[in-house]
C-alpha positions in Angstrom: -41.3 19.1 86.6 -42.1 18.0 83.4 -42.5 19.6 80.5 -44.7 19.0 77.2 -46.1 20.3 74.7 -50.0 20.3 74.3 -53.3 22.1 73.3 -55.0 24.5 76.0 -58.3 25.7 76.2 -59.3 28.7 78.2 -63.2 29.5 78.6 -64.9 32.1 80.3 -68.3 33.1 81.2 -68.7 36.7 79.4 -70.2 39.4 82.2 -70.2 37.3 85.0 -69.8 39.9 87.4 -72.7 41.5 85.9 -74.7 38.8 85.8 -73.4 37.3 89.6 -75.2 41.1 90.6 -78.3 40.8 88.4 -79.5 36.9 90.4 -76.6 35.0 91.7 -78.6 31.9 92.5 -80.2 32.0 88.9 -76.2 32.9 87.1 -74.8 29.8 89.8 -77.6 27.5 88.6 -77.0 28.5 85.1 -73.5 27.6 85.1 -73.7 24.2 86.7 -76.5 23.3 84.1 -73.9 24.0 81.4 -70.8 22.2 82.5 -72.6 19.4 83.7 -75.2 19.5 79.9 -73.0 21.2 77.5 -68.9 22.1 78.4 -68.1 18.5 80.1 -69.9 15.9 78.0 -68.0 17.6 75.0 -64.9 17.8 76.4 -64.9 14.6 77.1 -66.5 13.4 74.0 -63.3 14.8 72.4 -60.5 13.3 74.4 -60.1 16.6 76.7 -59.6 17.0 80.1 -60.6 19.4 82.2 -57.5 20.6 84.6 -59.0 23.6 86.6 -61.8 25.1 87.3 -61.6 28.9 88.7 -65.2 30.0 89.2 -66.7 31.4 85.7 -63.3 29.7 84.2 -61.8 26.6 82.9 -59.3 25.1 81.5 -58.7 22.1 79.5 -56.2 19.9 77.7 -56.5 18.1 74.5 -53.9 16.1 72.6 -55.1 17.8 69.0 -55.9 20.9 67.6 -58.1 19.8 65.6 -60.4 18.3 68.7 -59.8 21.4 70.7 -61.4 23.2 67.7 -64.4 21.0 67.0 -64.6 20.7 71.1 -64.8 24.9 71.1 -67.2 24.8 68.5 -69.7 22.9 69.9 -69.4 24.2 73.0 -70.2 28.0 71.9 -73.3 26.2 69.4 -74.9 24.3 72.4 -74.7 27.4 74.7 -75.8 30.0 71.9 -79.1 27.6 71.5 -79.7 26.7 75.2 -83.0 29.2 75.9 -82.4 32.2 78.2 -83.1 32.7 82.1 -85.8 35.0 82.7 -83.6 36.2 85.4 -80.4 36.9 84.0 -80.2 36.4 80.4 -77.9 33.9 78.6 -74.3 32.1 79.8 -72.2 32.7 77.1 -68.4 32.0 76.6 -65.3 33.6 75.0 -63.2 30.9 74.0 -59.2 30.7 73.8 -56.9 28.0 71.8 -52.7 27.8 71.8 -50.4 25.2 71.1 -47.2 25.3 73.5 -45.0 24.2 76.3 -46.4 23.9 79.9 -45.4 22.6 82.8 -47.3 19.7 84.4 -47.2 19.2 88.6 -49.5 16.7 89.7 -53.2 17.1 87.6 -52.5 20.8 87.1 -50.6 22.3 84.3 -48.5 25.8 84.1 -46.3 27.7 82.2 -46.6 30.3 79.1 -48.5 28.3 76.7 -51.5 28.2 79.8 -51.0 31.9 80.0 -51.6 32.6 76.3 -54.4 30.2 76.1 -55.7 33.1 78.7 -54.9 36.1 76.7 -56.1 34.8 73.8 -59.8 33.8 75.6 -59.9 37.6 76.6 -59.7 38.7 72.7 -61.9 36.8 71.5 -65.7 37.9 71.2 -68.4 36.9 73.4 -69.6 33.3 71.8 -66.4 33.6 70.0 -63.0 31.6 69.7 -59.7 33.1 69.2 -56.6 31.2 68.5 -53.0 31.6 68.0 -51.1 31.7 64.8 -49.8 27.9 65.8 -53.0 26.8 66.2 -54.3 28.2 62.8 -51.6 26.4 61.3 -51.6 23.1 62.1 -55.6 23.2 62.0 -55.4 24.6 58.5 -56.6 22.1 55.9 -57.9 20.0 58.7 -61.2 21.1 59.8 -63.8 23.3 58.0 -63.5 26.3 59.5 -62.2 30.0 58.4 -60.0 32.3 60.0 -59.7 35.9 60.7 -56.4 37.5 61.2 -56.8 39.9 64.2 -53.1 41.2 64.0 -50.6 40.6 66.6 -51.2 41.8 69.9 -48.7 42.7 73.1 -50.5 40.8 76.1 -50.2 41.3 79.7 -47.2 39.4 81.5 -46.1 37.6 78.0 -43.0 39.1 76.1 -43.1 38.5 72.7 -46.6 39.6 71.0 -49.4 36.9 70.2 -50.8 36.9 67.0 -54.3 36.3 66.9 -57.1 34.4 64.5 -60.6 34.7 65.1 -62.8 31.4 64.4 -65.3 31.4 62.4 -67.7 28.5 60.0 -66.2 27.6 56.8 -69.9 28.6 55.7 -70.6 31.8 57.2 -69.1 35.0 55.7 -67.4 37.5 57.5 -69.4 40.6 58.4 -67.9 43.4 55.8 -66.2 45.9 57.8 -67.4 49.9 57.3 -65.5 51.9 55.2 -62.0 52.4 57.1 -63.0 50.7 60.1 -60.2 49.2 62.2 -59.6 45.1 62.1 -59.5 45.8 65.9 -61.0 48.1 68.7 -57.4 50.2 68.7 -55.7 51.9 65.8 -53.9 49.0 63.5 -51.4 49.6 61.0 -49.8 47.8 57.9 -46.2 48.6 57.6 -45.4 48.5 53.7 -42.2 47.2 52.3 -40.0 49.7 52.4 -38.8 50.6 48.8 -35.1 50.5 47.4 -34.0 53.8 46.3 -30.1 53.2 46.2 -29.8 52.9 42.8 -28.6 49.3 43.5 -30.8 46.1 43.6 -28.4 44.3 45.8 -29.0 46.8 48.4 -32.9 45.1 48.4 -31.9 43.2 51.5 -31.0 46.0 53.9 -34.3 47.7 52.9 -36.6 44.7 53.7 -34.5 44.2 56.8 -35.7 48.0 57.9 -39.0 47.3 57.5 -38.9 44.1 59.1 -37.1 45.2 61.9 -40.1 48.2 62.0 -42.5 45.9 62.0 -40.8 44.1 65.2 -41.0 47.2 66.9 -44.3 48.1 66.4 -45.7 44.9 67.5 -44.3 45.7 70.9 -47.1 48.3 71.3 -49.8 46.6 73.0 -52.5 49.6 71.7 -51.2 49.1 68.3 -52.4 46.0 66.4 -49.8 45.3 63.5 -50.3 43.3 60.0 -47.6 40.3 59.8 -44.5 40.7 58.0 -45.8 37.8 55.6 -49.2 39.8 54.6 -47.4 43.2 54.3 -44.7 41.5 52.2 -47.4 40.6 49.0 -47.8 43.9 48.2 -43.8 44.5 47.8 -43.1 45.8 44.3 -46.8 46.3 43.6 -48.8 49.6 42.5 -51.0 50.1 45.2 -54.1 52.4 46.8 -53.3 53.1 50.3 -56.9 53.3 51.0 -57.4 50.0 48.9 -54.6 48.3 51.3 -56.1 49.8 54.5 -60.1 48.2 53.0 -58.8 44.8 52.2 -56.3 44.5 55.6 -59.0 46.3 57.5 -56.8 48.7 59.3 -57.0 51.8 60.3 -53.2 53.1 58.8 -50.6 52.6 56.4 -46.6 53.1 56.8 -44.7 53.5 53.7 -41.8 54.3 52.9 -38.1 54.1 51.0 -34.6 53.5 51.7 -31.5 54.8 50.0 -28.3 54.0 51.0 -25.1 55.5 49.6 -21.4 54.3 51.4 -21.5 55.1 55.3 -25.2 57.4 54.7 -29.0 56.2 54.7 -31.8 58.4 53.6 -35.3 57.1 55.4 -38.5 58.6 54.2 -41.3 57.5 56.1 -44.9 58.9 56.1 -48.2 57.2 58.0 -51.3 57.7 56.3 -54.8 57.4 57.7 -57.0 54.6 55.9 -60.4 55.8 55.8 -59.5 59.3 54.1 -56.0 58.5 52.2 -54.6 61.3 54.0 -51.0 62.1 55.7 -50.9 62.3 59.5 -47.3 62.2 59.8 -44.4 62.3 57.1 -40.3 62.9 57.7 -37.2 62.7 56.4 -33.8 61.4 57.9 -30.5 62.0 56.1 -28.1 59.8 58.5 -24.8 58.0 59.3 -25.3 54.2 59.1 -24.3 54.0 62.8 -27.3 55.8 63.8 -29.3 53.0 62.1 -30.5 51.7 65.1 -31.3 55.0 66.7 -33.5 56.0 63.4 -35.4 53.0 63.6 -36.8 53.7 67.3 -37.4 57.8 66.3 -39.3 56.1 63.7 -41.7 53.8 65.7 -41.7 56.7 68.2 -43.2 59.1 65.7 -45.9 56.3 64.5 -46.8 56.1 68.0 -47.1 60.0 68.8 -48.9 60.2 65.7 -51.4 58.1 66.6 -51.9 59.5 70.1 -50.9 56.4 71.7 -49.5 56.0 75.2 -46.0 54.1 75.0 -45.3 52.0 78.2 -41.7 52.3 79.9 -41.7 48.3 79.6 -42.7 48.6 76.0 -39.8 51.8 75.0 -37.1 49.0 76.4 -38.2 46.3 74.4 -38.3 48.2 71.6 -34.7 49.4 72.0 -33.4 46.0 73.1 -31.8 44.6 69.8 -29.8 41.7 69.4 -26.5 43.9 67.8 -26.3 48.0 68.1 -23.2 47.3 65.7 -24.3 48.6 62.6 -21.4 46.7 60.4 -22.7 43.5 62.2 -26.1 43.8 61.2 -25.0 44.7 57.8 -23.5 41.3 57.2 -26.1 39.5 59.1 -28.6 40.9 56.6 -26.7 40.2 53.7 -25.5 36.4 55.2 -29.6 36.0 55.4 -29.7 36.9 51.7 -27.2 34.6 50.4 -28.5 31.9 52.5 -31.9 31.7 50.5 -30.6 31.8 46.9 -30.8 28.3 46.9 -27.3 29.1 44.6 -24.2 26.5 45.9 -21.9 29.4 45.2 -23.5 31.4 47.8 -23.3 28.8 50.7 -19.6 29.6 51.9 -20.5 33.0 51.1 -23.6 32.8 53.9 -20.8 31.8 56.2 -18.0 34.2 55.5 -20.6 36.9 56.1 -22.2 35.5 59.4 -18.6 34.6 61.1 -17.5 38.2 60.1 -20.9 39.7 62.1 -19.7 37.4 64.8 -16.6 38.8 64.9 -17.4 42.4 65.3 -20.2 41.4 67.6 -19.8 37.9 69.7 -22.4 38.7 71.6 -25.0 39.0 68.3 -27.3 35.9 68.7 -29.4 36.0 65.2 -25.8 35.8 63.7 -24.9 32.8 65.7 -28.3 31.1 64.7 -28.0 31.5 61.2 -24.6 30.5 61.2 -25.4 27.3 62.6 -28.5 27.3 59.9 -25.7 27.9 57.1 -23.5 25.3 58.1 -26.4 22.9 58.7 -27.4 23.5 54.9 -24.1 23.3 53.8 -23.4 19.6 55.1 -26.7 18.3 53.9 -26.1 19.7 50.7 -22.2 19.7 49.5 -22.7 15.9 51.5 -19.8 17.3 53.6 -18.4 15.9 57.3 -17.7 19.4 58.8 -19.0 21.8 61.7 -22.6 20.8 61.8 -23.3 24.3 63.3 -24.3 22.4 67.1 -22.3 25.1 68.7 -22.9 28.2 67.1 -26.9 27.0 67.6 -26.1 26.2 71.7 -24.3 29.7 71.5 -27.0 31.6 70.1 -29.8 30.1 72.8 -26.8 30.6 75.5 -27.2 34.3 74.4 -31.1 34.8 73.8 -32.8 31.7 75.0 -36.0 33.0 73.7 -35.0 33.3 70.2 -37.2 32.1 67.4 -33.8 31.4 65.2 -31.7 29.5 67.5 -34.6 27.0 68.4 -35.2 26.7 64.7 -31.8 26.1 64.1 -31.3 23.7 66.9 -34.4 21.8 65.6 -33.0 21.4 62.3 -29.0 19.6 63.2 -31.4 17.6 65.5 -33.3 16.7 62.4 -30.7 16.3 60.0 -28.9 13.6 63.3 -32.7 11.8 63.4 -33.4 13.1 66.5 -36.9 13.8 65.4 -39.1 13.7 68.8 -36.1 16.3 70.2 -36.0 18.7 66.7 -39.9 18.5 66.4 -40.1 20.0 70.5 -37.9 22.6 69.2 -39.4 23.8 65.9 -42.8 24.1 67.9 -41.0 26.2 70.4 -39.8 28.6 67.1 -42.9 28.7 65.7 -44.8 29.8 68.8 -42.1 32.6 69.3 -41.6 33.9 65.8 -44.6 32.3 63.1 -43.6 34.4 59.9 -39.5 33.9 60.2 -38.5 32.3 56.9 -35.5 30.1 58.7 -38.2 28.9 61.4 -40.5 28.0 58.6 -38.0 26.0 56.6 -36.6 24.3 58.9 -39.6 23.1 60.8 -41.1 22.1 57.3 -38.0 19.8 57.4 -39.1 18.1 60.3 -42.4 17.8 59.5 -41.1 16.2 56.6 -39.1 13.6 58.4 -42.4 13.1 60.8 -44.7 12.2 57.3 -46.7 15.0 58.5 -47.2 16.5 55.5 -49.9 18.8 55.8 -47.9 20.2 58.9 -44.9 20.7 56.2 -47.3 22.2 53.8 -48.3 24.8 55.8 -44.4 26.0 57.0 -43.2 25.6 53.5 -46.1 28.4 52.6 -45.3 30.4 55.3 -41.4 30.3 54.1 -42.5 31.0 50.2 -44.3 34.1 51.9 -41.6 35.2 54.1 -39.1 35.6 51.0 -40.9 36.2 47.5 -37.8 34.8 45.4 -37.7 31.3 47.5 -38.4 28.6 45.3 -37.3 25.7 47.7 -40.2 25.6 49.8 -42.7 26.0 46.9 -40.8 23.1 45.0 -40.7 20.4 47.8 -44.9 21.5 48.6 -44.8 20.1 44.9 -44.0 16.9 46.2 -45.8 16.8 49.4 -49.6 17.5 47.5 -48.4 15.0 45.3 -47.6 12.5 48.2 -51.5 13.4 49.5 -53.1 13.0 46.3 -53.6 16.8 46.3 -53.2 17.2 42.2 -54.5 20.8 42.4 -52.3 21.5 45.4 -49.4 20.2 43.5 -50.0 22.2 40.1 -50.6 25.5 42.3 -47.1 25.2 44.1 -45.7 23.9 40.6 -47.1 27.1 38.9 -45.6 29.8 41.6 -42.2 27.8 42.0 -41.8 27.9 38.4 -42.5 31.5 38.0 -39.3 32.3 40.5 -37.4 30.2 38.8 -37.8 31.6 35.2 -36.8 35.0 37.0 -33.3 33.4 38.8 -32.2 31.4 35.4 -32.4 34.5 33.5 -29.8 36.2 35.2 -28.3 32.8 36.4 -28.8 29.9 33.8 -26.6 27.8 35.3 -28.3 28.1 39.0 -28.4 24.1 39.8 -31.0 24.3 42.3 -33.2 26.2 40.3 -33.1 24.4 37.4 -33.6 21.1 39.4 -36.9 22.5 41.1 -37.8 24.1 37.6 -37.9 20.2 36.4 -39.7 19.5 39.3 -42.5 22.2 38.9 -42.7 21.4 34.6 -43.3 17.5 35.8 -45.9 18.4 38.1 -47.8 20.4 35.6 -47.7 17.9 32.7 -45.0 19.8 30.4 -42.6 17.1 30.0 -40.8 17.4 26.6 -40.2 20.8 27.9 -38.6 19.0 31.4 -36.9 16.7 29.4 -35.1 19.9 27.6 -34.5 21.6 31.5 -32.9 18.1 32.5 -30.6 18.1 29.2 -29.5 21.6 29.7 -29.3 21.3 33.6 -26.7 18.4 33.8 -24.4 19.5 31.0 -24.4 23.4 32.6 -23.9 22.2 36.0 -22.9 17.7 35.9 -21.3 17.9 39.5 -24.1 19.6 41.6 -26.0 16.8 43.9 -28.7 18.8 44.7 -29.4 19.2 40.9 -28.9 15.6 40.0 -31.1 14.7 43.4 -34.2 17.0 42.4 -33.9 15.4 38.9 -34.1 12.2 39.8 -37.2 12.8 41.8 -38.9 14.3 38.8 -37.9 10.6 37.0 -39.6 8.7 39.7 -42.7 10.7 39.4 -42.3 10.1 35.3 -41.6 6.2 36.1 -38.2 6.5 34.3 -36.6 4.2 37.9 -33.4 3.1 35.8 -32.8 6.3 35.0 -33.4 8.0 38.5 -31.1 5.7 40.0 -28.4 6.3 37.3 -28.5 10.1 38.2 -29.0 8.9 42.4 -26.1 6.8 42.7 -22.9 8.9 42.6 -25.8 11.1 45.0 -26.0 8.0 47.2 -22.6 6.8 47.2 -21.1 10.4 48.2 -24.0 11.0 50.9 -23.3 11.9 54.8 -25.3 10.2 57.2 -27.3 13.7 57.3 -28.1 13.7 54.0 -28.7 9.6 53.5 -31.5 10.3 56.5 -33.2 13.3 54.1 -32.9 10.3 51.3 -34.8 7.8 52.9 -37.7 9.7 54.9 -38.1 11.8 51.4 -42.0 10.3 50.1 -40.5 10.5 46.0 -38.3 7.8 46.7 -41.2 5.5 48.0 -42.6 4.2 44.7 -38.6 3.0 44.4 -37.5 1.8 47.4 -38.3 -2.0 47.5 -36.1 -2.2 43.6 -33.6 -4.2 44.3 -31.1 -1.7 43.0 -31.9 1.0 45.2 -31.9 -1.2 48.2 -28.0 -2.0 47.7 -27.1 1.2 47.4 -28.8 2.2 50.6 -27.2 -0.9 52.5 -23.7 -0.1 50.7 -23.8 3.6 52.0 -25.2 2.7 55.5 -22.5 0.3 55.6 -19.8 3.2 54.2 -21.2 5.2 57.5 -21.3 2.7 60.0 -24.9 3.0 60.3 -26.5 0.4 62.1 -31.0 1.1 62.5 
């Protein structure tokens, strides 16, 4: 049975059973007329294929997200414009759109990709279109529409929560919500980042990890709509009014709290606030041993469910209690490894690897630690131009332990990208994005693949998600600068550059010799037109960290954009001479070097490197 990734549109008539009861003959005539005059012609016009009709419903396959959205919009608009029938009124559709992996058998299509589209359709408003997070990401910037965030929903027969967005024309303003009104029919919640009260900024990774886990747990509750982690973390370290947050996000409730960790003890406070009245409906303080951290997270989730008077289904309780590890020490080292992996500091690469290995030593079945180890090793090989373990076996181990772990698919895709196996890599990344579209590691790895495929819009979307998932990350925004420039989007490049520079400047205050940060600072300053300041940074950076290949590489990229080609090639000479196969492939696909690819000196450097590495194509 053939598997492939495709766009699925699920359409269903609103209130079909009631229409049939009212006037069966008239309803059937309307449905047939709609299909022959509106639905099927527009599907054909946009290159779609109807692969299944089910009474009043239809399933359609498209090769393009944009084509699927345009088709759905036209169907809804034409259906709304059609005259009412005197017998039954008007045929109206709910439509859901999903991008996912499916199985082909003959002309029919099966699998979760189809099932999710059907669940999205059921969440759409009458005459409306609901899409998955991945569809939203792939369509953003390519079509004139807006997306209203409806939060994450746990839907029938789908294990993972689905992040849902409602489609509306870009020219149509969203209807203003009533004060305190929930963003979906049931209760909804935003979990604000728990404050780190440990007196040690280094413990920030722990409080952030607690917050992320509570968001994940609450997202498994079907009766509760939960704001995504990325959106919630935009409020981190900001002075806010809870009522204002609730109104802005259109949620009924907000959960906030703090974490104080000292040795093997942890104190967590949490309070649930009703957005409409800004009043507390539940609050608790927990003083526990660190070994109880997972049970404590479960208690907080269950307390929220009880306070909101929701019913926690047995399957949901089991899902909440299932974790990649039950060992608090392994969990602690994993969170530390994630922190060090995202700093971009070359000195931290071996530290993040050691921390992952320690977590795995404590718990050999810890799939998330195996996946992170794979990504860390892949980073080390690429950035250090080494020849060691690429992380392949760690990625395979993670997938064997948890086949539906987003980070595991992302790790495998990252390694496949480095090896130049881009079609295989893309398949892994799309699965990872479908599983967890907000995850930092997932988006950072997918962006590399999209860049290598020269799908720059898709890469930028992933990089923006990565930057939102880690407020200290400058790498994603720095790469976005060049991609915007390659697309001729000067304003987009400057926006990314300003945000990247702000993050870099915070880092080099405490780490003035941070080579990667200084390199991307130069990228940002160049894009912003601050050439003299960029040159000062270049001189200082190369003096402080002269042997950092990543620094030399990013400075060379900026020199190319300044048309200082000889200076750029001077810096790249040592980089290319020491490049391994993975880093050479990156150089050959990086659009920053497009202006110098035809220069004889550049071509000679690449040719010599390929010969040294035994690369033939």
